[in-house]
Steps between C-alpha positions, in 0.01 A plus 500: 500500500245321716169685489338257745225396264206314649439135414218607269725750322774240455243261355373771261856591402601142429187433296552817298864407439406152384233630262736766366777249428293203385215670314608854407867462415457251211253739332672829579700548179213396271240714675731800498590459135141449382321718756277215617271567795565219752153355548646156572709645786196694622322166526789360704485804730124457529533134597771593752277765666739782412221746428353426843820645650388839366173492695423504877337192652160665550461517120602138431871583481784370714708808575477850356826588678750708306794306645361172368452655158856635505646158575303331221559782250876492550516127428293523182688802367838338563410281201263708283348833598283513189323174576476598868311819413180306433500451879646838602275713279195316630601612849532860384161491329338346805627756751244776429222255587676378815597851617193709409230262382168444672438178688270390219771560240756311708266204547420492129846540344774403745405130525502481118852644494614277788390190309694604190178489299564854374815709469483868586650822356555857620411773250623850581765594240407685180690650209505839673483383861789293627696658783228766509234254615265788576491593131290208377254581222274194502157612618213338686164672454215421741180388329232369733631194680802469271819676398602529135876472445683649203873513442813290457744348746854421388765241590272296725665185635279189460297706253275277291577195712350608833129467566476773766628858457523782751469809283554865594292768328405863554152550640559876539774653285469838673646356822825368354634200693211530745262433212633148430304189592569127474279232343495123468453408134467140389635368172218459252313812610352664187708798390819359660763375256877463466770645277796314357736301717813711548839376373726572796870502587454274802240310706383373162302206642279758672215645295489879471207656312286809463156496659238681293171628644234616257173580678575212736214473750605397852255459791534768768543221752834424331650830618772436757456743789329833445517737206823695502696254716670319213829685520525435874432131436771490232758652734411251775533218249846615393617525859406136548607369160840665461670256736386234253687680222797499735458124546488454121826694480666295773397182322638609163825624657544182704442283196759696302750481785462122524561459127806729516656318796450159343637615166806663661602164643453317170657751262879469470739763368880504527483146634271563798134582577412867471365478855861502615555849357467780751316727257224240455492422872443867582213518251335191649547631854337831412214324323434272798511789747260707291254211471508439875453869580204520263343188648540631854325825408218323317439239769508753783258728317269204432502411869435863588190499278376171646552631854244773433725804469292812433736662251753315288500704178865596542622147571288357219649748253850432632486126449344536154765732361798360688429137415421573134819704462685206653334260255611712205856526635536133595358366173728734302798376701390139449508554125850645542620200700376265230657718230400404146289213631307743714390682188362182345141385544605146585602634842228652721677815621431709189129432555530587868664828403213578262239399758662712772460827311121522534530490879655847492199625302168342595300568817661843510840578347798494733523876468145526636595266785791721598262796504269314738787418733631856495154648567454272802846583633431870478185450708679294763797726573 
């Protein structure tokens, strides 16, 4: 379908596609197998001003528009979603500053992120606080002009690699979710360390680590917003970032579809290509339709956000869970089309299937997303 992209968006898309094919694809299998963080690709993204796309122009960026990010994210993830997460997770980690930060915080940190000088990470999840984001146990105790953080964050994307972290901690446990606050914590701050790098099913080129805070002293000026507004900030971040998860999903699904279509024309059985068999044709048709439907929902939601819609929680949740379910279905079907070859690591679809699974889990499980949609529907009708 023609989504009437602007000239700038077409230029971004084509550049992202070229980098994905020329720079990411040759390294994809090795980085997945060995769990290598893609610093060389990060450098390419930095030189290509990709990180500036995350940031509005007034903070030395070039965009900040969700639609632009969706277009770029899809292209990168069509080749390797794990490598692409160095970019995507930086956007997620940056959003609390952009959405709720003071002007001083924005002027200090956003240009650094736009330049690619530092990656960013978002730290909310804990061992006992995943879907229940209001149940975080990490604390921040006020002491003079500082806050002292204690606790552990789990499964943090870009953990250990990023230089800037937006960390959620309880400043008043008696208030539940209303007692959560958000802080900017820089790598190297005394009392801030990292756990082991996790050995994951998919997105293996992306670093996932624990963050450990042991009497970590953070200046009060590093609090994002006011005390007790952290949970509200997190929810606003998710509303804006979930279309990006949808774009990741569309990219993975599209990449798997392209491999499946090409393979179906090359693979011969019973004297003819398997693409001539109706059963395979029906699978490919369903896969293509699902990808297009997911893209339409993601792109329209992204444009809705950029247009300044006041409330898009429902649409954001819809495109996150729908597109990620599509990615899981399409990659599974791609493996089926390739048959035994699809199960082998020399073909990319088994990796795409593994990478797709996390999209149904992180930034709110798809069951949580359905709950958000249902709650909004019940208010509307």
